[in-house]
C-alpha positions in Angstrom: 75.4 -33.5 -25.6 77.4 -33.9 -28.8 77.7 -30.1 -29.1 78.6 -29.9 -25.4 81.3 -32.5 -25.9 82.6 -30.3 -28.7 83.0 -27.4 -26.3 79.7 -25.6 -26.7 78.9 -24.4 -23.2 75.6 -22.8 -24.1 74.4 -26.1 -25.6 75.4 -27.9 -22.4 73.5 -25.4 -20.3 70.4 -25.9 -22.5 70.8 -29.7 -22.2 70.9 -29.6 -18.4 67.9 -27.1 -18.2 65.9 -29.4 -20.5 66.9 -32.6 -18.5 66.1 -31.2 -15.1 62.2 -31.3 -15.3 62.3 -34.7 -17.1 64.6 -36.2 -14.5 62.5 -34.6 -11.7 59.4 -36.3 -13.0 61.1 -39.7 -13.3 62.6 -39.5 -9.8 59.3 -38.3 -8.2 57.4 -41.2 -9.9 60.0 -43.8 -8.8 60.0 -42.6 -5.2 56.2 -42.7 -5.0 56.1 -46.1 -6.6 58.6 -47.3 -4.0 56.3 -46.0 -1.2 58.7 -43.3 -0.2 57.8 -39.6 0.0 59.0 -37.1 -2.5 60.8 -35.0 0.1 64.2 -36.1 -1.2 63.3 -35.8 -4.9 65.2 -32.6 -5.5 68.3 -33.9 -3.9 68.2 -37.0 -6.2 67.7 -34.8 -9.2 70.7 -32.7 -8.3 72.8 -35.9 -7.7 71.7 -37.2 -11.1 72.5 -34.0 -12.9 75.9 -34.0 -11.2 76.5 -37.6 -12.1 75.6 -36.8 -15.8 78.1 -34.0 -15.7 80.9 -36.0 -14.1 80.3 -39.1 -16.2 79.5 -37.5 -19.6 82.8 -38.8 -21.0 81.4 -42.4 -20.6 78.5 -41.8 -22.9 78.9 -43.5 -26.3 78.4 -40.7 -28.9 77.1 -43.3 -31.4 74.3 -44.4 -29.0 71.1 -42.6 -28.0 71.5 -40.5 -24.9 68.1 -41.3 -23.4 68.9 -44.8 -22.1 72.2 -43.6 -20.7 70.4 -40.8 -18.8 67.7 -43.1 -17.6 70.2 -45.5 -16.2 72.0 -42.8 -14.3 68.6 -41.6 -12.9 67.6 -45.1 -11.9 70.9 -45.8 -10.1 70.8 -42.5 -8.3 67.1 -43.1 -7.2 68.0 -46.6 -6.0 70.9 -45.2 -4.1 68.7 -42.7 -2.4 66.2 -45.4 -1.4 68.9 -47.6 0.0 70.3 -44.7 2.1 66.8 -44.0 3.4 66.2 -47.7 4.1 62.9 -49.2 4.9 61.6 -48.0 8.2 58.4 -48.8 9.9 57.4 -45.7 11.8 54.9 -45.6 14.6 54.0 -42.3 16.2 55.2 -42.3 19.8 51.9 -40.9 21.0 50.2 -44.1 19.8 52.3 -46.2 22.2 52.8 -43.9 25.2 49.9 -45.5 27.1 51.7 -48.9 27.0 54.9 -47.4 28.3 53.5 -46.5 31.7 54.3 -49.3 34.1 51.5 -50.6 36.4 52.1 -50.1 40.1 54.7 -52.6 41.3 53.4 -55.4 43.4 56.6 -55.6 45.3 59.5 -53.3 46.0 61.9 -55.6 44.0 60.6 -54.8 40.5 60.4 -51.1 41.2 63.9 -51.2 42.7 65.2 -53.0 39.6 63.6 -50.5 37.3 65.2 -47.6 39.3 68.6 -49.3 39.0 68.2 -49.7 35.2 67.1 -46.1 34.9 70.1 -44.9 36.9 72.3 -46.0 34.0 70.8 -43.3 31.8 72.2 -39.8 31.7 70.5 -36.7 33.2 67.5 -35.5 31.2 67.0 -38.9 29.5 66.8 -40.5 32.9 64.2 -37.9 34.1 62.1 -38.4 30.9 62.0 -42.2 31.0 61.3 -42.2 34.7 58.5 -39.7 34.4 56.7 -41.6 31.7 57.6 -45.2 32.4 57.5 -45.3 36.2 55.5 -42.2 37.3 52.9 -42.7 34.5 53.1 -39.1 33.3 52.3 -38.2 29.7 54.4 -36.5 27.1 52.9 -33.1 27.7 53.0 -33.3 31.5 56.6 -34.4 31.4 57.5 -31.6 29.0 55.9 -29.0 31.3 57.5 -30.5 34.5 61.0 -30.5 32.9 60.6 -27.2 31.1 61.4 -28.7 27.6 59.4 -29.2 24.4 57.3 -32.2 23.7 59.5 -33.0 20.8 62.6 -33.1 23.1 60.6 -35.4 25.5 59.9 -37.8 22.6 63.5 -37.8 21.5 64.9 -38.4 25.0 62.3 -41.1 25.6 63.2 -42.9 22.4 66.9 -42.6 23.0 66.5 -43.8 26.6 64.4 -46.8 25.8 66.8 -47.7 23.0 69.8 -47.5 25.3 68.0 -49.6 27.9 67.1 -52.2 25.3 70.7 -52.4 24.1 72.1 -52.5 27.7 69.7 -55.2 28.9 69.5 -57.5 25.9 66.3 -56.3 24.2 68.1 -55.0 21.1 71.3 -56.1 19.5 72.7 -52.7 18.4 
C-alpha cells in the first residue's frame, strides 16, 4: 500500500490481487457465522475492495494495514447483513393446506370473503380465490390459469399480504 500511495500502480494491483482471497475468506466465514448464506459473499468482497480503494487516503502509513483492512471488511459485511435483514422463511407449500377455507356454514361468511377478494386485482384475485375459497392446490391453480407454479406462489403471497394490510392483519 505504501508503494501504491507513492504512485506504483503495479504494486497496487498486486495488493488488491493478494487481498481478494483473504477478504473473501473472512467475508464467507462471517456470513456463515451470522447464519446467512454465502450467496452474497462476492458482492461484499467487491464492495470491500472498492471501499479500500476509495478510502486508502485514510490509512495511517505509520500503522499496520491489516487492522485497517479488517475493519473495512467487517463494516461492509455488517452492512450486507443489515440490508438482508433477518427473515424467517417458511416454504409456501408447507402452509397451503391451512389456506383452504372450510365450506362456509352460512352464505354471509362466503359473501364477505368474496367482497374482500374483489378488492384484489385480476390474476391475484383469481389465485387467492382458487386456493383459499375453492380449495385448489398450487399446481392445479397454475394449470387452470395457465401460469407457472412460481407465479401462483408470488400472486398468492402478494394477495394475502394486501388483504392483511387492508383488513388490519398487518400494519404495513
